[in-house]
C-alpha positions as CSV (number, residue, x, y, z in Angstrom):
1,X,-13.1,-3.3,41.0
2,X,-10.1,-2.2,43.2
3,X,-6.5,-3.2,42.6
4,X,-6.6,-5.6,45.6
5,X,-9.7,-7.4,44.3
6,X,-8.1,-7.7,40.9
7,X,-5.0,-9.2,42.4
8,X,-7.0,-11.7,44.4
9,X,-8.9,-12.8,41.3
10,X,-5.7,-13.1,39.4
11,X,-4.2,-15.3,42.2
12,X,-7.3,-17.5,42.1
13,X,-7.0,-17.9,38.3
14,X,-10.3,-16.3,37.6
15,X,-11.0,-14.6,34.3
16,X,-11.4,-10.9,34.0
17,X,-13.8,-8.9,31.9
18,X,-12.3,-6.6,29.2
19,X,-13.6,-3.5,31.1
20,X,-11.9,-4.6,34.4
21,X,-8.7,-5.4,32.6
22,X,-8.6,-1.9,30.9
23,X,-9.5,-0.2,34.2
24,X,-6.6,-1.9,36.1
25,X,-4.0,-1.2,33.4
26,X,-5.2,2.4,33.1
27,X,-4.5,2.7,36.8
28,X,-1.1,1.1,36.5
29,X,0.2,3.1,33.5
30,X,-1.3,6.5,34.6
31,X,0.5,6.2,38.0
32,X,4.0,5.6,36.6
33,X,6.5,7.9,38.1
34,X,10.3,8.2,38.7
35,X,11.8,6.2,41.5
36,X,15.5,6.1,40.7
37,X,18.1,7.9,38.6
38,X,21.7,7.4,37.4
39,X,23.7,10.2,36.0
40,X,26.4,8.9,33.8
41,X,28.4,12.2,34.0
42,X,28.2,12.7,37.7
43,X,31.8,11.6,38.4
44,X,33.8,14.5,37.1
45,X,37.1,12.7,37.7
46,X,36.2,10.1,35.0
47,X,35.7,10.5,31.3
48,X,32.1,11.6,30.6
49,X,30.0,9.4,28.5
50,X,27.9,12.0,26.8
51,X,24.3,11.6,25.6
52,X,22.4,8.3,26.0
53,X,21.5,7.4,22.4
54,X,19.9,4.0,22.9
55,X,18.6,1.6,25.7
56,X,18.0,-2.1,25.3
57,X,16.7,-4.8,27.7
58,X,17.6,-8.4,27.4
59,X,14.9,-11.0,26.9
60,X,14.6,-11.7,30.6
61,X,14.3,-8.0,31.5
62,X,17.0,-8.1,34.2
63,X,19.8,-6.4,32.2
64,X,19.8,-3.0,30.5
65,X,22.6,-1.8,28.2
66,X,23.0,1.9,27.3
67,X,24.7,3.2,24.1
68,X,26.6,6.4,24.8
69,X,27.7,9.3,22.6
70,X,31.4,9.2,23.7
71,X,32.3,5.7,22.6
72,X,31.2,3.9,25.8
73,X,28.7,1.2,26.7
74,X,27.0,1.0,30.1
75,X,25.5,-2.2,31.6
76,X,22.9,-1.9,34.3
77,X,21.1,-4.4,36.6
78,X,17.4,-3.7,36.0
79,X,16.5,-5.0,39.4
80,X,18.8,-2.8,41.5
81,X,19.2,-0.1,38.9
82,X,22.9,-0.1,39.5
83,X,25.8,0.0,37.1
84,X,27.5,-3.4,36.9
85,X,29.9,-2.8,34.1
86,X,31.3,0.1,32.0
87,X,33.2,-0.2,28.7
88,X,34.8,3.3,28.2
89,X,36.3,2.5,24.7
90,X,33.7,0.1,23.3
91,X,34.2,1.8,19.9
92,X,36.3,4.5,18.4
93,X,33.3,6.7,17.8
94,X,29.7,7.2,19.1
95,X,27.8,4.1,19.9
96,X,24.3,4.3,18.3
97,X,22.4,1.1,18.8
98,X,22.2,-2.2,20.8
99,X,20.5,-5.5,20.1
100,X,20.3,-8.6,22.2
101,X,20.0,-11.8,20.1
102,X,20.5,-14.2,23.0
103,X,20.1,-14.0,26.8
104,X,23.7,-13.1,27.1
105,X,25.0,-12.1,23.7
106,X,24.4,-8.7,22.2
107,X,25.7,-6.4,19.4
108,X,26.5,-2.7,19.2
109,X,26.7,-0.4,16.2
110,X,28.8,2.7,16.0
111,X,29.8,5.7,14.0
112,X,33.1,4.0,13.4
113,X,31.3,1.9,10.7
114,X,31.6,-1.3,12.6
115,X,29.4,-3.8,14.5
116,X,30.8,-5.4,17.7
117,X,29.7,-8.6,19.3
118,X,29.7,-8.9,23.2
119,X,29.1,-11.6,25.8
120,X,27.8,-10.5,29.2
121,X,29.9,-13.2,30.9
122,X,33.1,-11.5,29.7
123,X,32.8,-7.8,29.0
124,X,36.6,-7.1,29.1
125,X,36.9,-7.7,25.3
126,X,34.8,-7.9,22.2
127,X,33.9,-11.3,20.8
128,X,34.3,-10.1,17.2
129,X,34.2,-6.9,15.1
130,X,32.2,-6.9,11.9
131,X,33.4,-4.7,9.0
132,X,31.4,-4.0,5.9
133,X,29.5,-0.7,6.2
134,X,31.0,2.5,4.7
135,X,29.1,4.9,7.0
136,X,27.5,5.2,10.4
137,X,25.8,2.0,11.6
138,X,22.4,3.0,13.0
139,X,20.4,-0.1,13.4
140,X,20.9,-3.8,14.3
141,X,18.3,-6.5,14.2
142,X,18.2,-10.3,14.5
143,X,16.1,-12.7,12.5
144,X,15.2,-15.8,14.7
145,X,13.8,-17.6,11.6
146,X,16.9,-17.3,9.4
147,X,19.4,-17.1,12.4
148,X,21.0,-14.0,10.8
149,X,22.1,-10.7,12.3
150,X,21.0,-7.7,10.3
151,X,22.7,-4.3,10.3
152,X,21.9,-1.1,8.5
153,X,23.6,2.3,8.3
154,X,23.6,5.7,6.7
155,X,25.4,4.2,3.7
156,X,22.0,2.8,2.7
157,X,23.1,-0.8,2.9
158,X,21.5,-3.7,4.7
159,X,23.9,-6.5,5.6
160,X,23.2,-10.0,7.0
161,X,25.7,-11.8,9.1
162,X,25.8,-15.5,9.9
163,X,27.0,-15.4,13.5
164,X,27.2,-19.2,13.6
165,X,29.6,-19.5,10.7
166,X,33.1,-18.2,10.8
167,X,35.9,-18.2,8.3
168,X,39.5,-17.0,8.4
169,X,38.3,-13.6,7.0
170,X,35.4,-13.3,9.6
171,X,31.7,-14.0,9.6
172,X,29.9,-14.8,6.4
173,X,28.1,-11.7,5.3
174,X,26.0,-10.5,2.4
175,X,24.6,-7.1,1.3
176,X,21.0,-8.0,0.7
177,X,19.5,-4.6,-0.1
178,X,20.3,-0.9,-0.6
179,X,18.0,2.1,-0.2
180,X,19.1,5.7,-0.6
181,X,18.3,7.8,2.5
182,X,17.9,4.8,4.8
183,X,17.4,5.7,8.4
184,X,16.1,2.7,10.3
185,X,15.6,-1.0,9.5
186,X,13.4,-3.3,11.7
187,X,12.4,-6.9,11.7
188,X,9.1,-8.0,13.2
189,X,9.2,-10.2,16.3
190,X,8.0,-13.2,14.2
191,X,10.7,-12.5,11.5
192,X,8.0,-12.3,8.8
193,X,8.4,-8.6,7.9
194,X,11.2,-6.2,7.2
195,X,10.4,-2.5,7.6
196,X,12.5,0.4,6.4
197,X,12.1,4.1,7.1
198,X,13.9,6.8,5.1
199,X,14.7,10.4,4.8
200,X,12.5,10.6,1.7
201,X,9.2,10.6,3.6
202,X,8.1,7.0,2.9
203,X,8.2,3.7,4.7
204,X,8.9,0.4,2.9
205,X,7.5,-2.9,4.2
206,X,8.7,-6.3,2.9
207,X,6.1,-9.0,3.6
208,X,6.8,-12.7,3.8
209,X,10.5,-12.0,4.5
210,X,13.1,-14.4,3.4
211,X,16.6,-12.9,4.0
212,X,18.2,-15.8,2.1
213,X,16.5,-14.7,-1.2
214,X,16.0,-11.0,-0.5
215,X,19.0,-10.0,-2.6
216,X,17.8,-12.0,-5.6
217,X,14.1,-11.0,-5.3
218,X,14.7,-7.3,-5.0
219,X,17.9,-7.0,-7.1
220,X,18.1,-3.6,-8.8
221,X,14.9,-2.3,-7.1
222,X,15.3,1.3,-5.9
223,X,12.3,2.5,-3.8
224,X,13.3,6.1,-4.0
225,X,13.1,6.0,-7.9
226,X,9.8,4.2,-7.7
227,X,8.5,6.9,-5.2
228,X,9.8,9.6,-7.6
229,X,7.6,8.1,-10.3
230,X,4.6,8.2,-8.0
231,X,5.3,11.8,-6.9
232,X,5.7,13.1,-10.4
233,X,2.9,10.9,-11.7
234,X,5.4,10.2,-14.5
235,X,6.4,7.0,-16.1
236,X,10.1,6.1,-15.4
237,X,11.2,2.9,-17.1
238,X,13.9,2.0,-14.5
239,X,11.2,2.0,-11.8
240,X,8.2,0.6,-13.7
241,X,10.0,-2.6,-14.6
242,X,9.8,-3.5,-10.9
243,X,6.0,-3.4,-10.6
244,X,6.1,-7.2,-10.0
245,X,7.6,-6.7,-6.5
246,X,4.3,-5.1,-5.4
247,X,2.2,-7.9,-6.8
248,X,0.3,-10.2,-4.4
249,X,1.5,-13.1,-6.5
250,X,5.0,-12.4,-5.1
251,X,5.1,-15.2,-2.5
252,X,8.2,-14.0,-0.8
253,X,9.6,-10.5,-0.1
254,X,6.6,-8.6,-1.4
255,X,7.1,-4.9,-1.2
256,X,4.6,-2.2,0.0
257,X,5.2,1.5,0.4
258,X,3.5,3.6,3.1
259,X,3.2,7.3,2.4
260,X,0.1,8.6,4.2
261,X,0.6,10.9,7.2
262,X,-1.6,13.4,9.2
263,X,-3.0,16.5,7.4
264,X,-0.7,18.9,9.2
265,X,2.3,16.6,8.9
266,X,4.3,16.8,5.7
267,X,6.7,14.1,6.7
268,X,10.2,14.8,5.4
269,X,12.5,12.6,7.5
270,X,11.3,9.5,9.3
271,X,14.0,9.0,11.8
272,X,12.7,6.4,14.3
273,X,10.9,3.1,13.8
274,X,9.5,0.4,16.1
275,X,7.2,-2.6,15.6
276,X,4.4,-3.7,17.8
277,X,5.3,-6.7,20.1
278,X,2.5,-8.7,18.5
279,X,3.3,-7.4,15.0
280,X,0.0,-5.5,14.7
281,X,1.3,-2.1,13.7
282,X,4.5,0.0,13.4
283,X,5.4,3.2,15.3
284,X,7.4,6.0,13.6
285,X,8.6,9.4,14.5
286,X,9.2,12.0,11.7
287,X,10.2,15.6,11.2
288,X,8.0,17.7,8.9
289,X,9.5,19.6,6.0
290,X,9.5,22.9,7.9
291,X,11.8,21.2,10.5
292,X,9.7,22.8,13.3
293,X,7.4,19.9,14.3
294,X,7.9,16.2,15.0
295,X,5.1,13.6,14.8
296,X,4.5,10.2,16.2
297,X,2.5,8.0,13.9
298,X,1.0,4.5,14.1
299,X,0.5,2.7,10.8
300,X,-1.0,-0.7,10.0
301,X,1.8,-3.1,9.2
302,X,-0.3,-6.0,7.8
303,X,-1.2,-6.7,4.2
304,X,-4.4,-5.3,2.8
305,X,-7.2,-7.9,2.6
306,X,-8.1,-9.2,-0.9
307,X,-10.4,-11.7,-2.4
308,X,-9.1,-15.2,-3.0
309,X,-12.0,-16.6,-5.0
310,X,-10.7,-15.2,-8.2
311,X,-7.1,-16.4,-8.4
312,X,-6.7,-15.5,-12.0
313,X,-6.4,-11.8,-11.3
314,X,-4.4,-9.8,-8.8
315,X,-6.4,-7.5,-6.5
316,X,-3.7,-4.8,-6.5
317,X,-4.2,-1.3,-5.1
318,X,-6.2,0.7,-7.6
319,X,-3.7,2.0,-10.2
320,X,-3.6,5.6,-11.3
321,X,-3.5,5.8,-15.1
322,X,-1.2,8.3,-16.7
323,X,-3.3,9.5,-19.7
324,X,-1.2,10.4,-22.7
325,X,-2.8,12.2,-25.6
326,X,-0.9,11.8,-28.9
327,X,-0.3,14.6,-31.3
328,X,-2.5,14.3,-34.4
329,X,-0.8,17.1,-36.2
330,X,-3.1,19.8,-34.8
331,X,-0.5,21.4,-32.6
332,X,0.1,25.0,-33.4
333,X,3.4,26.4,-34.4
334,X,3.7,28.4,-31.2
335,X,3.0,25.3,-29.1
336,X,5.6,23.4,-31.1
337,X,8.2,26.1,-30.5
338,X,7.4,26.2,-26.8
339,X,7.8,22.4,-26.5
340,X,11.0,22.4,-28.6
341,X,12.6,25.0,-26.3
342,X,11.8,23.1,-23.1
343,X,12.3,19.5,-24.0
344,X,16.1,19.1,-24.2
345,X,19.0,20.6,-22.2
346,X,22.7,19.9,-22.3
347,X,25.0,20.8,-19.5
348,X,28.8,20.6,-19.6
349,X,30.6,19.3,-16.5
350,X,34.4,18.9,-16.6
351,X,35.4,16.6,-19.4
352,X,32.0,15.1,-20.2
353,X,28.7,16.4,-21.3
354,X,25.6,15.9,-19.1
355,X,22.5,15.6,-21.2
356,X,19.0,16.2,-19.7
357,X,15.7,15.3,-21.2
358,X,12.6,16.7,-19.6
359,X,9.6,14.5,-19.4
360,X,6.3,16.4,-19.5
361,X,4.2,16.2,-16.3
362,X,0.9,14.4,-16.9
363,X,-1.0,17.0,-14.9
364,X,0.7,20.1,-16.4
365,X,0.6,19.1,-20.1
366,X,-1.8,17.2,-22.3
367,X,0.5,16.2,-25.2
368,X,3.2,13.6,-25.3
369,X,6.5,15.2,-26.3
370,X,7.9,11.9,-27.6
371,X,5.3,11.8,-30.3
372,X,5.5,15.5,-31.3
373,X,7.6,16.4,-34.3
374,X,10.5,18.0,-32.5
375,X,13.5,19.6,-34.1
376,X,15.6,19.5,-31.0
377,X,14.6,16.1,-29.5
378,X,17.1,13.8,-27.8
379,X,20.2,12.7,-29.7
380,X,20.9,9.1,-30.4
381,X,23.6,8.9,-27.7
382,X,21.2,9.9,-25.0
383,X,20.8,7.1,-22.4
384,X,18.8,8.0,-19.4
385,X,20.6,6.5,-16.4
386,X,19.8,9.2,-13.9
387,X,16.4,10.5,-12.9
388,X,15.7,13.8,-11.0
389,X,12.8,15.9,-10.0
390,X,12.3,19.7,-9.9
391,X,10.1,21.6,-7.5
392,X,10.0,25.4,-6.9
393,X,10.1,27.1,-3.6
394,X,6.6,28.3,-4.1
395,X,5.4,24.9,-5.1
396,X,7.0,23.4,-1.9
397,X,5.2,26.0,0.2
398,X,1.8,25.0,-1.0
399,X,2.5,21.3,-1.3
400,X,0.6,20.6,1.9
401,X,-2.7,22.0,0.7
402,X,-2.4,20.6,-2.8
403,X,-1.8,17.1,-1.5
404,X,-5.2,17.0,0.2
405,X,-6.9,16.9,-3.3
406,X,-4.5,14.2,-4.6
407,X,-5.3,10.5,-4.5
408,X,-1.7,9.8,-3.9
409,X,-1.5,12.1,-0.8
410,X,1.6,13.9,-2.2
411,X,1.5,16.4,-4.9
412,X,3.6,15.9,-8.0
413,X,6.8,17.7,-8.9
414,X,6.9,20.3,-11.6
415,X,9.0,18.1,-13.9
416,X,10.8,14.8,-13.9
417,X,14.1,14.8,-15.8
418,X,15.8,11.9,-17.5
419,X,19.6,12.6,-17.4
420,X,22.3,10.9,-19.3
421,X,25.6,11.0,-17.6
422,X,27.4,9.8,-20.7
423,X,28.9,6.8,-18.8
424,X,26.9,4.0,-20.4
425,X,27.2,3.7,-24.2
426,X,24.7,2.2,-26.5
427,X,24.8,-1.5,-27.2
428,X,26.4,-2.3,-30.6
429,X,23.5,-4.5,-31.8
430,X,20.9,-1.9,-30.9
431,X,23.0,0.8,-32.4
432,X,23.4,-1.0,-35.7
433,X,19.7,-1.7,-35.9
434,X,19.0,2.0,-35.1
435,X,21.4,3.1,-37.8
436,X,19.9,0.8,-40.4
437,X,16.4,1.8,-39.5
438,X,17.4,5.5,-39.6
439,X,18.7,5.2,-43.1
440,X,15.6,3.3,-44.3
441,X,13.2,5.7,-42.7
442,X,15.0,8.8,-43.9
443,X,14.9,7.5,-47.5
444,X,11.2,6.9,-47.3
445,X,10.0,9.8,-45.1
446,X,11.7,12.6,-43.3
447,X,9.0,12.9,-40.7
448,X,9.4,9.4,-39.2
449,X,11.5,8.8,-36.0
450,X,13.5,6.1,-34.4
451,X,12.9,5.3,-30.8
452,X,15.7,4.4,-28.5
453,X,15.9,2.7,-25.0
454,X,18.4,2.4,-22.2
455,X,21.0,-0.4,-22.6
456,X,21.0,-3.5,-20.6
457,X,24.7,-3.6,-20.0
458,X,28.1,-2.1,-20.7
459,X,30.5,-2.4,-23.7
460,X,34.1,-3.0,-24.4
461,X,36.4,-0.6,-26.3
462,X,35.6,-2.1,-29.7
463,X,31.9,-1.8,-29.1
464,X,32.3,1.8,-28.1
465,X,34.1,2.6,-31.3
466,X,31.4,0.9,-33.4
467,X,28.8,2.9,-31.3
468,X,30.5,6.2,-32.0
469,X,30.7,5.4,-35.7
470,X,27.1,4.4,-35.9
471,X,25.9,7.5,-34.0
472,X,27.9,9.7,-36.3
473,X,26.2,8.1,-39.3
474,X,22.8,8.7,-37.7
475,X,23.5,12.3,-36.9
476,X,24.1,12.9,-40.6
477,X,20.5,12.0,-41.3
478,X,17.3,14.0,-40.7
479,X,15.9,11.5,-38.3
480,X,14.8,12.7,-34.8
481,X,15.0,10.6,-31.7
482,X,12.3,10.1,-29.1
483,X,11.6,7.7,-26.2
484,X,9.4,4.6,-26.4
485,X,8.1,3.9,-22.9
486,X,6.1,0.8,-23.6
487,X,6.2,-1.7,-20.7
488,X,7.6,-4.1,-19.7
489,X,10.7,-3.7,-21.8
490,X,12.0,-0.9,-23.9
491,X,12.8,-1.7,-27.5
492,X,13.8,-0.1,-30.7
493,X,10.9,0.3,-33.1
494,X,9.8,2.8,-35.7
495,X,6.9,5.1,-34.8
496,X,4.6,5.9,-37.8
497,X,2.5,9.1,-37.5
498,X,-0.6,7.2,-38.7
499,X,-0.4,4.7,-35.8
500,X,-0.7,7.3,-33.0
501,X,-3.6,5.4,-31.4
502,X,-1.5,2.3,-30.9
503,X,1.4,4.3,-29.7
504,X,-0.8,6.0,-27.2
505,X,-2.0,2.7,-25.9
506,X,1.5,1.5,-25.4
507,X,2.6,4.7,-23.7
508,X,-0.1,4.6,-21.1
509,X,1.2,2.9,-18.0
510,X,-0.5,2.3,-14.6
511,X,1.2,3.9,-11.6
512,X,0.2,2.2,-8.3
513,X,-1.4,4.2,-5.6
514,X,-0.2,3.3,-2.1
515,X,-2.8,2.0,0.3
516,X,-3.8,4.1,3.3
517,X,-2.2,2.7,6.5
518,X,-2.3,5.6,9.0
519,X,-4.3,4.8,12.2
520,X,-3.1,7.1,15.0
521,X,-0.9,10.1,15.4
522,X,0.3,12.7,17.9
523,X,2.2,16.0,17.6
524,X,5.5,16.2,19.4
525,X,8.0,18.9,20.4
526,X,11.2,19.5,18.5
527,X,13.4,20.8,21.3
528,X,16.7,19.4,20.0
529,X,16.8,19.5,16.2
530,X,19.2,17.1,14.7
531,X,18.9,14.4,17.4
532,X,16.9,11.2,16.9
533,X,14.3,10.5,19.5
534,X,13.5,6.8,20.0
535,X,9.9,5.9,21.1
536,X,8.8,2.4,22.1
537,X,6.0,0.1,22.9
538,X,5.1,-1.5,26.3
539,X,5.3,-5.2,26.6
540,X,1.6,-5.7,26.0
541,X,1.5,-3.1,23.1
542,X,-1.1,-1.0,24.8
543,X,1.1,2.0,25.6
544,X,3.6,4.1,23.6
545,X,6.4,5.8,25.5
546,X,7.5,8.8,23.5
547,X,10.3,11.3,24.4
548,X,8.7,14.7,24.9
549,X,11.0,17.6,25.8
550,X,12.8,16.9,29.1
551,X,10.4,14.1,29.9
552,X,8.4,11.1,28.6
553,X,4.8,10.9,27.5
554,X,2.7,7.7,27.7
555,X,0.2,7.6,24.9
556,X,-2.7,5.2,24.4
557,X,-5.1,4.3,21.7
558,X,-8.1,5.3,23.9
559,X,-8.5,7.1,27.3
560,X,-9.4,3.8,29.0
561,X,-6.0,2.3,28.0
562,X,-7.7,-0.3,25.8
563,X,-5.8,-2.7,23.6
564,X,-5.0,-2.2,19.9
565,X,-8.3,-1.9,18.0
566,X,-9.7,-4.9,16.1
567,X,-12.7,-5.7,13.8
568,X,-15.2,-3.0,13.5
569,X,-13.3,-0.4,15.5
570,X,-10.2,-1.0,13.4
571,X,-12.1,-0.3,10.2
572,X,-13.5,3.0,11.7
573,X,-10.0,4.1,12.7
574,X,-8.6,3.2,9.3
575,X,-11.2,5.3,7.6
576,X,-10.6,8.2,9.9
577,X,-7.3,8.2,11.8
578,X,-7.4,9.4,15.4
579,X,-5.1,11.2,17.8
580,X,-3.3,9.2,20.4
581,X,-4.5,9.9,23.9
582,X,-2.1,11.1,26.6
583,X,-2.2,8.7,29.6
584,X,0.6,10.2,31.6
585,X,3.4,12.7,31.3
586,X,6.6,12.6,33.5
587,X,9.2,15.3,33.3
588,X,12.3,14.4,35.4
589,X,15.3,15.1,33.2
590,X,17.5,18.1,33.1
591,X,18.0,17.8,29.3
592,X,16.1,16.6,26.3
593,X,15.1,12.9,26.4
594,X,16.5,11.0,23.4
595,X,15.2,7.4,24.1
596,X,12.7,5.5,26.2
597,X,12.3,1.8,26.6
598,X,9.8,-0.5,28.4
599,X,10.8,-3.8,30.1
600,X,9.6,-6.9,28.3
601,X,8.5,-8.4,31.6
602,X,6.8,-5.7,33.7
603,X,5.6,-2.1,33.5
604,X,9.2,-0.8,34.2
605,X,10.3,2.2,32.1
606,X,13.8,3.6,31.6
607,X,14.8,6.7,29.7
608,X,18.0,8.4,28.7
609,X,18.7,12.1,27.9
610,X,21.2,14.2,26.1
611,X,22.9,15.0,29.4
612,X,23.8,11.4,30.0
613,X,21.2,10.7,32.7
614,X,19.4,7.4,33.0
615,X,16.0,7.5,34.8
616,X,13.9,4.6,36.0
617,X,10.0,4.7,36.3
618,X,7.5,2.3,37.8
619,X,3.8,2.5,38.9
620,X,2.9,4.1,42.3
621,X,-0.5,2.6,43.2
């Protein structure tokens, strides 16, 4: 079928076969080429705008707004490709992102830590400036369901802003979540999912999103700590107590982590994120740990299917069991000495003492250090409020090959450390119980130990004094302290050597394994390290526009430019991820391309480069 025949059938309202539709769209996208260009820095008499960091169409597709490196914002007419307005001092620092939340209203985020609201009908001044972030604002989204503006930045914070409600102090805002290393935050077009990408090599999806209760539902949850527990295959109490946020019984704001990437891609920093127009998948761009290669990956964004006939049990991802073998008194003296010398460390920093307790790795050791009779175990004042991981340079170099044999797709760290900063004291009631138990157990047997746990809150000065007096009384005894890691809550309890079987059962804790989500991938160039390259989807979701060197590549799921896979083909791709197919490649810029964006109405593509040039593309049939 020719293009003219296809157009005549379309005008007549006749249906098309799937093959005919794929054939025509393949002709359209493969023939895309440049037809116009605007160089923002061509007028040397004016202040140069610098690199184009972001491009955004309005919902009608007739206006394009560009975010520029040197504090400016450019507004283009998408029909004539001409500049209609320029704001040279839109912010006091680089403008990073733009988001339309109305046909005429949009917001801009900047390195000056602020978000500005604009109206296309009056671009001479800002409608309002939103203050709240403490670092660069890198992303702005809008939830049509909750009618809230959402911003995120390099401070790791996600804020919601009620743009319809104003007070004397400004818009009503709330910090709903915090994630260390946060790079990008996206809300799906149907406002049902929130997706975060981080510099820690993982993606976090929040299903059944409710921004009004997000702060309460995920209060205290730290995805980086939970990921650390998965990486080290090591139980961390502060992370494990949030297992419920992954449960399918969580009706709102259920969390899922995505950590699978191509074999050659050891993702270190996931710097760009987009969501499919029909919310079928998500598109990311990451930098490998060697900082030499970049990768474009497509992951499934939807929840994993599960059986609903048995409502009494959650069909969670298969948990990985951390097997703990208790010490039955058969440990040799040499092994005890080796354990004693490696289990506890104390570092002095300034005025305080930083205590470190090393948890044994489940893969590297077969005995639980907390149940072994240690002479140098943790003191009673040890409260683990910081968690850290250790990995050697050699281990990092072979991490890629070792990860292939791991069910978690990322090899574990050498050790996971529990660190006490000395800031949080013991609670007085727990301290008193621990002191009384210590005296009782010391009088009956010198081999029994008292187990401590992190506190649930702070203390006043009188409590601290009672805590110090109690700890001094405990230190005068022969009791040794260990860690009881029984879920879901840590508690003070005596551990008897004869009951090692029960203790082992309590100490075993399932660590969830993340589901496989990777579907498609493609290797990219890394011509401009340190700059974020923003890919995007076409309006129909069939094509991915990806910055590639000084040009743009158009990538498809298959060579015939077919739609996103479904049913049987989807299951095949899920079992064996495939490479994205290059449909077209256009190189027209004089510098590295940093962003590319499709029009929401037609196959019109626009790209911006590091040199400040904006280029327009359309099909040439």
